[in-house]
mmCIF file of the N, C-alpha and C atoms, coordinates in Angstrom:
data_MODEL
# 
_entry.id   MODEL 
# 
loop_
_atom_site.group_PDB 
_atom_site.id 
_atom_site.type_symbol 
_atom_site.label_atom_id 
_atom_site.label_alt_id 
_atom_site.label_comp_id 
_atom_site.label_asym_id 
_atom_site.label_entity_id 
_atom_site.label_seq_id 
_atom_site.pdbx_PDB_ins_code 
_atom_site.Cartn_x 
_atom_site.Cartn_y 
_atom_site.Cartn_z 
_atom_site.occupancy 
_atom_site.B_iso_or_equiv 
_atom_site.pdbx_formal_charge 
_atom_site.auth_seq_id 
_atom_site.auth_comp_id 
_atom_site.auth_asym_id 
_atom_site.auth_atom_id 
_atom_site.pdbx_PDB_model_num 
ATOM 1   N N  . UNK A 1 1  ? 1.688   -28.102 -17.510 1.00 0.00 ? 1  UNK A N  1 
ATOM 2   C CA . UNK A 1 1  ? 1.330   -27.387 -16.301 1.00 0.00 ? 1  UNK A CA 1 
ATOM 3   C C  . UNK A 1 1  ? -0.124  -26.932 -16.414 1.00 0.00 ? 1  UNK A C  1 
ATOM 4   N N  . UNK A 1 2  ? -0.906  -27.328 -15.448 1.00 0.00 ? 2  UNK A N  1 
ATOM 5   C CA . UNK A 1 2  ? -2.328  -26.986 -15.456 1.00 0.00 ? 2  UNK A CA 1 
ATOM 6   C C  . UNK A 1 2  ? -2.530  -25.616 -14.822 1.00 0.00 ? 2  UNK A C  1 
ATOM 7   N N  . UNK A 1 3  ? -3.428  -24.834 -15.396 1.00 0.00 ? 3  UNK A N  1 
ATOM 8   C CA . UNK A 1 3  ? -3.754  -23.513 -14.870 1.00 0.00 ? 3  UNK A CA 1 
ATOM 9   C C  . UNK A 1 3  ? -4.757  -23.625 -13.747 1.00 0.00 ? 3  UNK A C  1 
ATOM 10  N N  . UNK A 1 4  ? -5.112  -22.502 -13.151 1.00 0.00 ? 4  UNK A N  1 
ATOM 11  C CA . UNK A 1 4  ? -6.111  -22.496 -12.079 1.00 0.00 ? 4  UNK A CA 1 
ATOM 12  C C  . UNK A 1 4  ? -7.459  -22.986 -12.603 1.00 0.00 ? 4  UNK A C  1 
ATOM 13  N N  . UNK A 1 5  ? -8.160  -23.697 -11.769 1.00 0.00 ? 5  UNK A N  1 
ATOM 14  C CA . UNK A 1 5  ? -9.424  -24.308 -12.181 1.00 0.00 ? 5  UNK A CA 1 
ATOM 15  C C  . UNK A 1 5  ? -10.642 -23.438 -11.890 1.00 0.00 ? 5  UNK A C  1 
ATOM 16  N N  . UNK A 1 6  ? -10.544 -22.606 -10.873 1.00 0.00 ? 6  UNK A N  1 
ATOM 17  C CA . UNK A 1 6  ? -11.690 -21.779 -10.495 1.00 0.00 ? 6  UNK A CA 1 
ATOM 18  C C  . UNK A 1 6  ? -11.271 -20.305 -10.443 1.00 0.00 ? 6  UNK A C  1 
ATOM 19  N N  . UNK A 1 7  ? -12.240 -19.408 -10.486 1.00 0.00 ? 7  UNK A N  1 
ATOM 20  C CA . UNK A 1 7  ? -11.896 -17.981 -10.345 1.00 0.00 ? 7  UNK A CA 1 
ATOM 21  C C  . UNK A 1 7  ? -11.163 -17.697 -9.026  1.00 0.00 ? 7  UNK A C  1 
ATOM 22  N N  . UNK A 1 8  ? -11.540 -18.373 -7.952  1.00 0.00 ? 8  UNK A N  1 
ATOM 23  C CA . UNK A 1 8  ? -10.882 -18.182 -6.654  1.00 0.00 ? 8  UNK A CA 1 
ATOM 24  C C  . UNK A 1 8  ? -9.414  -18.591 -6.745  1.00 0.00 ? 8  UNK A C  1 
ATOM 25  N N  . UNK A 1 9  ? -9.112  -19.723 -7.385  1.00 0.00 ? 9  UNK A N  1 
ATOM 26  C CA . UNK A 1 9  ? -7.725  -20.166 -7.529  1.00 0.00 ? 9  UNK A CA 1 
ATOM 27  C C  . UNK A 1 9  ? -6.926  -19.159 -8.360  1.00 0.00 ? 9  UNK A C  1 
ATOM 28  N N  . UNK A 1 10 ? -7.545  -18.624 -9.392  1.00 0.00 ? 10 UNK A N  1 
ATOM 29  C CA . UNK A 1 10 ? -6.863  -17.644 -10.234 1.00 0.00 ? 10 UNK A CA 1 
ATOM 30  C C  . UNK A 1 10 ? -6.598  -16.356 -9.451  1.00 0.00 ? 10 UNK A C  1 
ATOM 31  N N  . UNK A 1 11 ? -7.573  -15.899 -8.667  1.00 0.00 ? 11 UNK A N  1 
ATOM 32  C CA . UNK A 1 11 ? -7.395  -14.697 -7.856  1.00 0.00 ? 11 UNK A CA 1 
ATOM 33  C C  . UNK A 1 11 ? -6.286  -14.904 -6.824  1.00 0.00 ? 11 UNK A C  1 
ATOM 34  N N  . UNK A 1 12 ? -6.261  -16.084 -6.195  1.00 0.00 ? 12 UNK A N  1 
ATOM 35  C CA . UNK A 1 12 ? -5.210  -16.378 -5.215  1.00 0.00 ? 12 UNK A CA 1 
ATOM 36  C C  . UNK A 1 12 ? -3.833  -16.387 -5.868  1.00 0.00 ? 12 UNK A C  1 
ATOM 37  N N  . UNK A 1 13 ? -3.763  -16.949 -7.043  1.00 0.00 ? 13 UNK A N  1 
ATOM 38  C CA . UNK A 1 13 ? -2.494  -17.010 -7.766  1.00 0.00 ? 13 UNK A CA 1 
ATOM 39  C C  . UNK A 1 13 ? -2.011  -15.597 -8.137  1.00 0.00 ? 13 UNK A C  1 
ATOM 40  N N  . UNK A 1 14 ? -2.921  -14.753 -8.588  1.00 0.00 ? 14 UNK A N  1 
ATOM 41  C CA . UNK A 1 14 ? -2.564  -13.377 -8.934  1.00 0.00 ? 14 UNK A CA 1 
ATOM 42  C C  . UNK A 1 14 ? -2.128  -12.601 -7.688  1.00 0.00 ? 14 UNK A C  1 
ATOM 43  N N  . UNK A 1 15 ? -2.837  -12.790 -6.580  1.00 0.00 ? 15 UNK A N  1 
ATOM 44  C CA . UNK A 1 15 ? -2.488  -12.114 -5.325  1.00 0.00 ? 15 UNK A CA 1 
ATOM 45  C C  . UNK A 1 15 ? -1.087  -12.519 -4.873  1.00 0.00 ? 15 UNK A C  1 
ATOM 46  N N  . UNK A 1 16 ? -0.792  -13.809 -4.941  1.00 0.00 ? 16 UNK A N  1 
ATOM 47  C CA . UNK A 1 16 ? 0.525   -14.298 -4.540  1.00 0.00 ? 16 UNK A CA 1 
ATOM 48  C C  . UNK A 1 16 ? 1.624   -13.746 -5.445  1.00 0.00 ? 16 UNK A C  1 
ATOM 49  N N  . UNK A 1 17 ? 1.329   -13.645 -6.728  1.00 0.00 ? 17 UNK A N  1 
ATOM 50  C CA . UNK A 1 17 ? 2.310   -13.106 -7.672  1.00 0.00 ? 17 UNK A CA 1 
ATOM 51  C C  . UNK A 1 17 ? 2.602   -11.631 -7.368  1.00 0.00 ? 17 UNK A C  1 
ATOM 52  N N  . UNK A 1 18 ? 1.550   -10.847 -7.109  1.00 0.00 ? 18 UNK A N  1 
ATOM 53  C CA . UNK A 1 18 ? 1.737   -9.433  -6.776  1.00 0.00 ? 18 UNK A CA 1 
ATOM 54  C C  . UNK A 1 18 ? 2.523   -9.270  -5.479  1.00 0.00 ? 18 UNK A C  1 
ATOM 55  N N  . UNK A 1 19 ? 2.215   -10.091 -4.483  1.00 0.00 ? 19 UNK A N  1 
ATOM 56  C CA . UNK A 1 19 ? 2.907   -10.006 -3.196  1.00 0.00 ? 19 UNK A CA 1 
ATOM 57  C C  . UNK A 1 19 ? 4.389   -10.353 -3.363  1.00 0.00 ? 19 UNK A C  1 
ATOM 58  N N  . UNK A 1 20 ? 4.677   -11.342 -4.170  1.00 0.00 ? 20 UNK A N  1 
ATOM 59  C CA . UNK A 1 20 ? 6.067   -11.723 -4.402  1.00 0.00 ? 20 UNK A CA 1 
ATOM 60  C C  . UNK A 1 20 ? 6.820   -10.593 -5.106  1.00 0.00 ? 20 UNK A C  1 
ATOM 61  N N  . UNK A 1 21 ? 6.189   -9.975  -6.092  1.00 0.00 ? 21 UNK A N  1 
ATOM 62  C CA . UNK A 1 21 ? 6.817   -8.867  -6.809  1.00 0.00 ? 21 UNK A CA 1 
ATOM 63  C C  . UNK A 1 21 ? 7.057   -7.678  -5.870  1.00 0.00 ? 21 UNK A C  1 
ATOM 64  N N  . UNK A 1 22 ? 6.076   -7.365  -5.039  1.00 0.00 ? 22 UNK A N  1 
ATOM 65  C CA . UNK A 1 22 ? 6.201   -6.233  -4.120  1.00 0.00 ? 22 UNK A CA 1 
ATOM 66  C C  . UNK A 1 22 ? 7.330   -6.430  -3.118  1.00 0.00 ? 22 UNK A C  1 
ATOM 67  N N  . UNK A 1 23 ? 7.561   -7.663  -2.713  1.00 0.00 ? 23 UNK A N  1 
ATOM 68  C CA . UNK A 1 23 ? 8.582   -7.939  -1.713  1.00 0.00 ? 23 UNK A CA 1 
ATOM 69  C C  . UNK A 1 23 ? 9.981   -7.573  -2.209  1.00 0.00 ? 23 UNK A C  1 
ATOM 70  N N  . UNK A 1 24 ? 10.169  -7.507  -3.514  1.00 0.00 ? 24 UNK A N  1 
ATOM 71  C CA . UNK A 1 24 ? 11.493  -7.265  -4.075  1.00 0.00 ? 24 UNK A CA 1 
ATOM 72  C C  . UNK A 1 24 ? 11.578  -5.973  -4.887  1.00 0.00 ? 24 UNK A C  1 
ATOM 73  N N  . UNK A 1 25 ? 10.659  -5.060  -4.706  1.00 0.00 ? 25 UNK A N  1 
ATOM 74  C CA . UNK A 1 25 ? 10.656  -3.860  -5.553  1.00 0.00 ? 25 UNK A CA 1 
ATOM 75  C C  . UNK A 1 25 ? 11.369  -2.656  -4.933  1.00 0.00 ? 25 UNK A C  1 
ATOM 76  N N  . UNK A 1 26 ? 11.929  -2.796  -3.727  1.00 0.00 ? 26 UNK A N  1 
ATOM 77  C CA . UNK A 1 26 ? 12.694  -1.715  -3.126  1.00 0.00 ? 26 UNK A CA 1 
ATOM 78  C C  . UNK A 1 26 ? 11.884  -0.719  -2.320  1.00 0.00 ? 26 UNK A C  1 
ATOM 79  N N  . UNK A 1 27 ? 10.585  -0.936  -2.175  1.00 0.00 ? 27 UNK A N  1 
ATOM 80  C CA . UNK A 1 27 ? 9.736   -0.011  -1.430  1.00 0.00 ? 27 UNK A CA 1 
ATOM 81  C C  . UNK A 1 27 ? 9.348   -0.598  -0.078  1.00 0.00 ? 27 UNK A C  1 
ATOM 82  N N  . UNK A 1 28 ? 9.135   0.311   0.870   1.00 0.00 ? 28 UNK A N  1 
ATOM 83  C CA . UNK A 1 28 ? 8.585   -0.041  2.178   1.00 0.00 ? 28 UNK A CA 1 
ATOM 84  C C  . UNK A 1 28 ? 7.150   0.454   2.181   1.00 0.00 ? 28 UNK A C  1 
ATOM 85  N N  . UNK A 1 29 ? 6.235   -0.369  2.636   1.00 0.00 ? 29 UNK A N  1 
ATOM 86  C CA . UNK A 1 29 ? 4.822   0.006   2.686   1.00 0.00 ? 29 UNK A CA 1 
ATOM 87  C C  . UNK A 1 29 ? 4.319   -0.048  4.119   1.00 0.00 ? 29 UNK A C  1 
ATOM 88  N N  . UNK A 1 30 ? 3.491   0.932   4.456   1.00 0.00 ? 30 UNK A N  1 
ATOM 89  C CA . UNK A 1 30 ? 2.834   0.968   5.767   1.00 0.00 ? 30 UNK A CA 1 
ATOM 90  C C  . UNK A 1 30 ? 1.350   1.184   5.528   1.00 0.00 ? 30 UNK A C  1 
ATOM 91  N N  . UNK A 1 31 ? 0.531   0.355   6.150   1.00 0.00 ? 31 UNK A N  1 
ATOM 92  C CA . UNK A 1 31 ? -0.916  0.454   5.995   1.00 0.00 ? 31 UNK A CA 1 
ATOM 93  C C  . UNK A 1 31 ? -1.522  0.977   7.292   1.00 0.00 ? 31 UNK A C  1 
ATOM 94  N N  . UNK A 1 32 ? -2.453  1.910   7.157   1.00 0.00 ? 32 UNK A N  1 
ATOM 95  C CA . UNK A 1 32 ? -3.105  2.555   8.286   1.00 0.00 ? 32 UNK A CA 1 
ATOM 96  C C  . UNK A 1 32 ? -4.617  2.459   8.112   1.00 0.00 ? 32 UNK A C  1 
ATOM 97  N N  . UNK A 1 33 ? -5.337  2.453   9.216   1.00 0.00 ? 33 UNK A N  1 
ATOM 98  C CA . UNK A 1 33 ? -6.796  2.565   9.222   1.00 0.00 ? 33 UNK A CA 1 
ATOM 99  C C  . UNK A 1 33 ? -7.138  3.621   10.268  1.00 0.00 ? 33 UNK A C  1 
ATOM 100 N N  . UNK A 1 34 ? -7.676  4.754   9.789   1.00 0.00 ? 34 UNK A N  1 
ATOM 101 C CA . UNK A 1 34 ? -7.914  5.885   10.682  1.00 0.00 ? 34 UNK A CA 1 
ATOM 102 C C  . UNK A 1 34 ? -9.148  6.657   10.241  1.00 0.00 ? 34 UNK A C  1 
ATOM 103 N N  . UNK A 1 35 ? -9.716  7.447   11.170  1.00 0.00 ? 35 UNK A N  1 
ATOM 104 C CA . UNK A 1 35 ? -10.768 8.380   10.760  1.00 0.00 ? 35 UNK A CA 1 
ATOM 105 C C  . UNK A 1 35 ? -10.201 9.358   9.727   1.00 0.00 ? 35 UNK A C  1 
ATOM 106 N N  . UNK A 1 36 ? -11.052 9.917   8.891   1.00 0.00 ? 36 UNK A N  1 
ATOM 107 C CA . UNK A 1 36 ? -10.630 10.746  7.757   1.00 0.00 ? 36 UNK A CA 1 
ATOM 108 C C  . UNK A 1 36 ? -9.650  11.867  8.147   1.00 0.00 ? 36 UNK A C  1 
ATOM 109 N N  . UNK A 1 37 ? -9.964  12.653  9.176   1.00 0.00 ? 37 UNK A N  1 
ATOM 110 C CA . UNK A 1 37 ? -9.088  13.765  9.555   1.00 0.00 ? 37 UNK A CA 1 
ATOM 111 C C  . UNK A 1 37 ? -7.720  13.275  10.038  1.00 0.00 ? 37 UNK A C  1 
ATOM 112 N N  . UNK A 1 38 ? -7.714  12.189  10.803  1.00 0.00 ? 38 UNK A N  1 
ATOM 113 C CA . UNK A 1 38 ? -6.444  11.625  11.260  1.00 0.00 ? 38 UNK A CA 1 
ATOM 114 C C  . UNK A 1 38 ? -5.642  11.082  10.073  1.00 0.00 ? 38 UNK A C  1 
ATOM 115 N N  . UNK A 1 39 ? -6.328  10.488  9.117   1.00 0.00 ? 39 UNK A N  1 
ATOM 116 C CA . UNK A 1 39 ? -5.649  9.961   7.927   1.00 0.00 ? 39 UNK A CA 1 
ATOM 117 C C  . UNK A 1 39 ? -4.973  11.093  7.155   1.00 0.00 ? 39 UNK A C  1 
ATOM 118 N N  . UNK A 1 40 ? -5.655  12.199  6.998   1.00 0.00 ? 40 UNK A N  1 
ATOM 119 C CA . UNK A 1 40 ? -5.059  13.352  6.304   1.00 0.00 ? 40 UNK A CA 1 
ATOM 120 C C  . UNK A 1 40 ? -3.796  13.820  7.022   1.00 0.00 ? 40 UNK A C  1 
ATOM 121 N N  . UNK A 1 41 ? -3.865  13.906  8.329   1.00 0.00 ? 41 UNK A N  1 
ATOM 122 C CA . UNK A 1 41 ? -2.712  14.335  9.118   1.00 0.00 ? 41 UNK A CA 1 
ATOM 123 C C  . UNK A 1 41 ? -1.556  13.342  8.989   1.00 0.00 ? 41 UNK A C  1 
ATOM 124 N N  . UNK A 1 42 ? -1.851  12.063  9.023   1.00 0.00 ? 42 UNK A N  1 
ATOM 125 C CA . UNK A 1 42 ? -0.813  11.036  8.882   1.00 0.00 ? 42 UNK A CA 1 
ATOM 126 C C  . UNK A 1 42 ? -0.118  11.137  7.529   1.00 0.00 ? 42 UNK A C  1 
ATOM 127 N N  . UNK A 1 43 ? -0.901  11.342  6.466   1.00 0.00 ? 43 UNK A N  1 
ATOM 128 C CA . UNK A 1 43 ? -0.321  11.477  5.126   1.00 0.00 ? 43 UNK A CA 1 
ATOM 129 C C  . UNK A 1 43 ? 0.571   12.712  5.058   1.00 0.00 ? 43 UNK A C  1 
ATOM 130 N N  . UNK A 1 44 ? 0.112   13.828  5.615   1.00 0.00 ? 44 UNK A N  1 
ATOM 131 C CA . UNK A 1 44 ? 0.932   15.056  5.608   1.00 0.00 ? 44 UNK A CA 1 
ATOM 132 C C  . UNK A 1 44 ? 2.263   14.834  6.325   1.00 0.00 ? 44 UNK A C  1 
ATOM 133 N N  . UNK A 1 45 ? 2.203   14.201  7.497   1.00 0.00 ? 45 UNK A N  1 
ATOM 134 C CA . UNK A 1 45 ? 3.417   13.952  8.270   1.00 0.00 ? 45 UNK A CA 1 
ATOM 135 C C  . UNK A 1 45 ? 4.351   12.986  7.533   1.00 0.00 ? 45 UNK A C  1 
ATOM 136 N N  . UNK A 1 46 ? 3.799   11.963  6.916   1.00 0.00 ? 46 UNK A N  1 
ATOM 137 C CA . UNK A 1 46 ? 4.593   10.994  6.172   1.00 0.00 ? 46 UNK A CA 1 
ATOM 138 C C  . UNK A 1 46 ? 5.319   11.679  5.016   1.00 0.00 ? 46 UNK A C  1 
ATOM 139 N N  . UNK A 1 47 ? 4.588   12.506  4.263   1.00 0.00 ? 47 UNK A N  1 
ATOM 140 C CA . UNK A 1 47 ? 5.189   13.179  3.119   1.00 0.00 ? 47 UNK A CA 1 
ATOM 141 C C  . UNK A 1 47 ? 6.171   14.273  3.539   1.00 0.00 ? 47 UNK A C  1 
ATOM 142 N N  . UNK A 1 48 ? 5.972   14.857  4.710   1.00 0.00 ? 48 UNK A N  1 
ATOM 143 C CA . UNK A 1 48 ? 6.961   15.796  5.231   1.00 0.00 ? 48 UNK A CA 1 
ATOM 144 C C  . UNK A 1 48 ? 8.244   15.065  5.623   1.00 0.00 ? 48 UNK A C  1 
ATOM 145 N N  . UNK A 1 49 ? 8.072   13.899  6.218   1.00 0.00 ? 49 UNK A N  1 
ATOM 146 C CA . UNK A 1 49 ? 9.232   13.115  6.655   1.00 0.00 ? 49 UNK A CA 1 
ATOM 147 C C  . UNK A 1 49 ? 9.965   12.469  5.483   1.00 0.00 ? 49 UNK A C  1 
ATOM 148 N N  . UNK A 1 50 ? 9.209   11.985  4.490   1.00 0.00 ? 50 UNK A N  1 
ATOM 149 C CA . UNK A 1 50 ? 9.772   11.318  3.317   1.00 0.00 ? 50 UNK A CA 1 
ATOM 150 C C  . UNK A 1 50 ? 9.265   12.027  2.060   1.00 0.00 ? 50 UNK A C  1 
ATOM 151 N N  . UNK A 1 51 ? 9.858   13.154  1.675   1.00 0.00 ? 51 UNK A N  1 
ATOM 152 C CA . UNK A 1 51 ? 9.355   13.909  0.520   1.00 0.00 ? 51 UNK A CA 1 
ATOM 153 C C  . UNK A 1 51 ? 9.425   13.097  -0.774  1.00 0.00 ? 51 UNK A C  1 
ATOM 154 N N  . UNK A 1 52 ? 8.434   13.299  -1.612  1.00 0.00 ? 52 UNK A N  1 
ATOM 155 C CA . UNK A 1 52 ? 8.322   12.546  -2.861  1.00 0.00 ? 52 UNK A CA 1 
ATOM 156 C C  . UNK A 1 52 ? 9.566   12.626  -3.739  1.00 0.00 ? 52 UNK A C  1 
ATOM 157 N N  . UNK A 1 53 ? 10.168  13.809  -3.953  1.00 0.00 ? 53 UNK A N  1 
ATOM 158 C CA . UNK A 1 53 ? 11.335  13.863  -4.842  1.00 0.00 ? 53 UNK A CA 1 
ATOM 159 C C  . UNK A 1 53 ? 12.503  12.990  -4.373  1.00 0.00 ? 53 UNK A C  1 
ATOM 160 N N  . UNK A 1 54 ? 12.678  12.848  -3.074  1.00 0.00 ? 54 UNK A N  1 
ATOM 161 C CA . UNK A 1 54 ? 13.810  12.077  -2.551  1.00 0.00 ? 54 UNK A CA 1 
ATOM 162 C C  . UNK A 1 54 ? 13.490  10.594  -2.367  1.00 0.00 ? 54 UNK A C  1 
ATOM 163 N N  . UNK A 1 55 ? 12.254  10.277  -2.002  1.00 0.00 ? 55 UNK A N  1 
ATOM 164 C CA . UNK A 1 55 ? 11.922  8.909   -1.627  1.00 0.00 ? 55 UNK A CA 1 
ATOM 165 C C  . UNK A 1 55 ? 10.811  8.277   -2.459  1.00 0.00 ? 55 UNK A C  1 
ATOM 166 N N  . UNK A 1 56 ? 10.347  8.996   -3.475  1.00 0.00 ? 56 UNK A N  1 
ATOM 167 C CA . UNK A 1 56 ? 9.244   8.513   -4.313  1.00 0.00 ? 56 UNK A CA 1 
ATOM 168 C C  . UNK A 1 56 ? 8.033   8.100   -3.474  1.00 0.00 ? 56 UNK A C  1 
ATOM 169 N N  . UNK A 1 57 ? 7.770   8.865   -2.422  1.00 0.00 ? 57 UNK A N  1 
ATOM 170 C CA . UNK A 1 57 ? 6.680   8.574   -1.491  1.00 0.00 ? 57 UNK A CA 1 
ATOM 171 C C  . UNK A 1 57 ? 5.333   8.888   -2.120  1.00 0.00 ? 57 UNK A C  1 
ATOM 172 N N  . UNK A 1 58 ? 4.342   8.081   -1.762  1.00 0.00 ? 58 UNK A N  1 
ATOM 173 C CA . UNK A 1 58 ? 2.992   8.325   -2.254  1.00 0.00 ? 58 UNK A CA 1 
ATOM 174 C C  . UNK A 1 58 ? 1.981   7.490   -1.484  1.00 0.00 ? 58 UNK A C  1 
ATOM 175 N N  . UNK A 1 59 ? 0.715   7.886   -1.621  1.00 0.00 ? 59 UNK A N  1 
ATOM 176 C CA . UNK A 1 59 ? -0.377  7.047   -1.156  1.00 0.00 ? 59 UNK A CA 1 
ATOM 177 C C  . UNK A 1 59 ? -0.587  6.021   -2.269  1.00 0.00 ? 59 UNK A C  1 
ATOM 178 N N  . UNK A 1 60 ? -0.272  4.786   -1.972  1.00 0.00 ? 60 UNK A N  1 
ATOM 179 C CA . UNK A 1 60 ? -0.345  3.753   -3.004  1.00 0.00 ? 60 UNK A CA 1 
ATOM 180 C C  . UNK A 1 60 ? -1.777  3.264   -3.214  1.00 0.00 ? 60 UNK A C  1 
ATOM 181 N N  . UNK A 1 61 ? -2.520  3.185   -2.139  1.00 0.00 ? 61 UNK A N  1 
ATOM 182 C CA . UNK A 1 61 ? -3.886  2.665   -2.215  1.00 0.00 ? 61 UNK A CA 1 
ATOM 183 C C  . UNK A 1 61 ? -4.678  3.255   -1.059  1.00 0.00 ? 61 UNK A C  1 
ATOM 184 N N  . UNK A 1 62 ? -5.956  3.544   -1.300  1.00 0.00 ? 62 UNK A N  1 
ATOM 185 C CA . UNK A 1 62 ? -6.823  3.950   -0.204  1.00 0.00 ? 62 UNK A CA 1 
ATOM 186 C C  . UNK A 1 62 ? -8.255  3.543   -0.518  1.00 0.00 ? 62 UNK A C  1 
ATOM 187 N N  . UNK A 1 63 ? -9.040  3.383   0.553   1.00 0.00 ? 63 UNK A N  1 
ATOM 188 C CA . UNK A 1 63 ? -10.473 3.090   0.409   1.00 0.00 ? 63 UNK A CA 1 
ATOM 189 C C  . UNK A 1 63 ? -11.185 3.525   1.680   1.00 0.00 ? 63 UNK A C  1 
ATOM 190 N N  . UNK A 1 64 ? -12.445 3.857   1.492   1.00 0.00 ? 64 UNK A N  1 
ATOM 191 C CA . UNK A 1 64 ? -13.276 4.234   2.636   1.00 0.00 ? 64 UNK A CA 1 
ATOM 192 C C  . UNK A 1 64 ? -13.990 2.987   3.128   1.00 0.00 ? 64 UNK A C  1 
ATOM 193 N N  . UNK A 1 65 ? -13.885 2.735   4.417   1.00 0.00 ? 65 UNK A N  1 
ATOM 194 C CA . UNK A 1 65 ? -14.518 1.573   5.025   1.00 0.00 ? 65 UNK A CA 1 
ATOM 195 C C  . UNK A 1 65 ? -15.901 1.939   5.548   1.00 0.00 ? 65 UNK A C  1 
ATOM 196 N N  . UNK A 1 66 ? -16.753 0.954   5.741   1.00 0.00 ? 66 UNK A N  1 
ATOM 197 C CA . UNK A 1 66 ? -18.042 1.247   6.361   1.00 0.00 ? 66 UNK A CA 1 
ATOM 198 C C  . UNK A 1 66 ? -17.798 1.902   7.730   1.00 0.00 ? 66 UNK A C  1 
ATOM 199 N N  . UNK A 1 67 ? -18.517 2.930   8.015   1.00 0.00 ? 67 UNK A N  1 
ATOM 200 C CA . UNK A 1 67 ? -18.314 3.654   9.259   1.00 0.00 ? 67 UNK A CA 1 
ATOM 201 C C  . UNK A 1 67 ? -17.456 4.894   9.078   1.00 0.00 ? 67 UNK A C  1 
ATOM 202 N N  . UNK A 1 68 ? -16.952 5.104   7.866   1.00 0.00 ? 68 UNK A N  1 
ATOM 203 C CA . UNK A 1 68 ? -16.249 6.338   7.567   1.00 0.00 ? 68 UNK A CA 1 
ATOM 204 C C  . UNK A 1 68 ? -14.740 6.320   7.743   1.00 0.00 ? 68 UNK A C  1 
ATOM 205 N N  . UNK A 1 69 ? -14.166 5.248   8.274   1.00 0.00 ? 69 UNK A N  1 
ATOM 206 C CA . UNK A 1 69 ? -12.711 5.213   8.403   1.00 0.00 ? 69 UNK A CA 1 
ATOM 207 C C  . UNK A 1 69 ? -12.067 5.021   7.036   1.00 0.00 ? 69 UNK A C  1 
ATOM 208 N N  . UNK A 1 70 ? -10.816 5.463   6.933   1.00 0.00 ? 70 UNK A N  1 
ATOM 209 C CA . UNK A 1 70 ? -10.053 5.350   5.707   1.00 0.00 ? 70 UNK A CA 1 
ATOM 210 C C  . UNK A 1 70 ? -8.922  4.352   5.933   1.00 0.00 ? 70 UNK A C  1 
ATOM 211 N N  . UNK A 1 71 ? -8.825  3.389   5.041   1.00 0.00 ? 71 UNK A N  1 
ATOM 212 C CA . UNK A 1 71 ? -7.697  2.465   5.053   1.00 0.00 ? 71 UNK A CA 1 
ATOM 213 C C  . UNK A 1 71 ? -6.790  2.880   3.899   1.00 0.00 ? 71 UNK A C  1 
ATOM 214 N N  . UNK A 1 72 ? -5.515  3.092   4.182   1.00 0.00 ? 72 UNK A N  1 
ATOM 215 C CA . UNK A 1 72 ? -4.612  3.539   3.134   1.00 0.00 ? 72 UNK A CA 1 
ATOM 216 C C  . UNK A 1 72 ? -3.223  2.966   3.345   1.00 0.00 ? 72 UNK A C  1 
ATOM 217 N N  . UNK A 1 73 ? -2.506  2.836   2.237   1.00 0.00 ? 73 UNK A N  1 
ATOM 218 C CA . UNK A 1 73 ? -1.146  2.320   2.258   1.00 0.00 ? 73 UNK A CA 1 
ATOM 219 C C  . UNK A 1 73 ? -0.204  3.385   1.718   1.00 0.00 ? 73 UNK A C  1 
ATOM 220 N N  . UNK A 1 74 ? 0.796   3.733   2.517   1.00 0.00 ? 74 UNK A N  1 
ATOM 221 C CA . UNK A 1 74 ? 1.829   4.678   2.119   1.00 0.00 ? 74 UNK A CA 1 
ATOM 222 C C  . UNK A 1 74 ? 3.043   3.894   1.658   1.00 0.00 ? 74 UNK A C  1 
ATOM 223 N N  . UNK A 1 75 ? 3.712   4.420   0.627   1.00 0.00 ? 75 UNK A N  1 
ATOM 224 C CA . UNK A 1 75 ? 4.868   3.747   0.060   1.00 0.00 ? 75 UNK A CA 1 
ATOM 225 C C  . UNK A 1 75 ? 6.029   4.727   -0.019  1.00 0.00 ? 75 UNK A C  1 
ATOM 226 N N  . UNK A 1 76 ? 7.241   4.241   0.272   1.00 0.00 ? 76 UNK A N  1 
ATOM 227 C CA . UNK A 1 76 ? 8.460   5.039   0.142   1.00 0.00 ? 76 UNK A CA 1 
ATOM 228 C C  . UNK A 1 76 ? 9.612   4.110   -0.202  1.00 0.00 ? 76 UNK A C  1 
ATOM 229 N N  . UNK A 1 77 ? 10.667  4.685   -0.740  1.00 0.00 ? 77 UNK A N  1 
ATOM 230 C CA . UNK A 1 77 ? 11.855  3.890   -1.045  1.00 0.00 ? 77 UNK A CA 1 
ATOM 231 C C  . UNK A 1 77 ? 12.474  3.360   0.239   1.00 0.00 ? 77 UNK A C  1 
ATOM 232 N N  . UNK A 1 78 ? 13.032  2.190   0.168   1.00 0.00 ? 78 UNK A N  1 
ATOM 233 C CA . UNK A 1 78 ? 13.655  1.542   1.307   1.00 0.00 ? 78 UNK A CA 1 
ATOM 234 C C  . UNK A 1 78 ? 14.886  2.322   1.804   1.00 0.00 ? 78 UNK A C  1 
ATOM 235 N N  . UNK A 1 79 ? 15.487  3.143   0.958   1.00 0.00 ? 79 UNK A N  1 
ATOM 236 C CA . UNK A 1 79 ? 16.703  3.869   1.310   1.00 0.00 ? 79 UNK A CA 1 
ATOM 237 C C  . UNK A 1 79 ? 16.486  4.908   2.410   1.00 0.00 ? 79 UNK A C  1 
ATOM 238 N N  . UNK A 1 80 ? 15.249  5.251   2.680   1.00 0.00 ? 80 UNK A N  1 
ATOM 239 C CA . UNK A 1 80 ? 14.952  6.218   3.746   1.00 0.00 ? 80 UNK A CA 1 
ATOM 240 C C  . UNK A 1 80 ? 15.262  5.582   5.102   1.00 0.00 ? 80 UNK A C  1 
ATOM 241 N N  . UNK A 1 81 ? 15.817  6.372   5.992   1.00 0.00 ? 81 UNK A N  1 
ATOM 242 C CA . UNK A 1 81 ? 16.186  5.861   7.324   1.00 0.00 ? 81 UNK A CA 1 
ATOM 243 C C  . UNK A 1 81 ? 15.098  6.138   8.321   1.00 0.00 ? 81 UNK A C  1 
# 
């Protein structure tokens, strides 16, 4: 079995592997892109609705985009209704 030939092929392979693993890990993810103040409010509401002790909720990833908006992914257990 031949490995990836270029850095791009290796990155694509790693991305696909992570996506496959995430699909079966029992978590639901929601990604948002909002201005900073709205993002803070969204996170507060999400954590109020799905508290960490019960649903293992968290901000899984976030980054600031050019122009000041925040892109972030919230994660919670699938068992939440």
